[in-house]
N, C-alpha and C positions, 0 to 999 in steps of 0.2 A: 703441594696441595695434598691434604690427607683425604682418606676415603669418606669421612664424615662431611667434609666441605663439598666434595663431588656429589654425594647423595643429596645434600641440601640444594645444590644448583639444579640437579636433575629434577628433584621433587618440585622446586619452585617453577621450573620451566613447564613441567607437566601440568601443574595447577593453572598456570597462565593459559596454556592451550585449551584446557577443559573449560575455563571461564570464558575464553574467547568463543569457543564453539557454542556454549550455552547462550551467550549474548546474541550470536547470529541466529540461533533457533528462535529466541524470543522476538527478535526483529522480524523474522519471516512470519511468525504467528501474528504479530501486530499488523503487518502489511496485509495478510490474508483477511483478518477481521475488518480492516479498513476497506479492502476491495469488496467484501460482502456487503458492508454498509453502503458503499457507493452504489452498488447494483440495486439494492433495495430502494434507495432514494430515487434512482432513475426510474425504476419500475413504478414508484408511487406517484410520479408526475402524471396528471390526467392527460389523456390524448385530446388534442384540440379538434374541434369539428371543422370540416372543410368550409371555406367561405363560399356562400352562394353568390351567383352573379347579381349585381345590383347593390350588394352590401359593401360598406367601406372595407377596403383591403382586398377586394376581388380583382382589381386591376392595379398593376404596378406600372407607373410611367417610367420607362427606362430611358426616355429621351430628355427628361428634365435636367 
């Protein structure tokens, strides 16, 4: 194996490592954006008002 072939293998391996690291960083960024979006959606859900006695849903029959 000559020096040129060794350099090509090392260069190709280094490029693959850099590409792999870049893909991981892009994935992490995408997951962060998705998490932020999920939090915003959860916060956008209106809070329900408590059910007053005598209204439907005030009592739950646990013996049925």
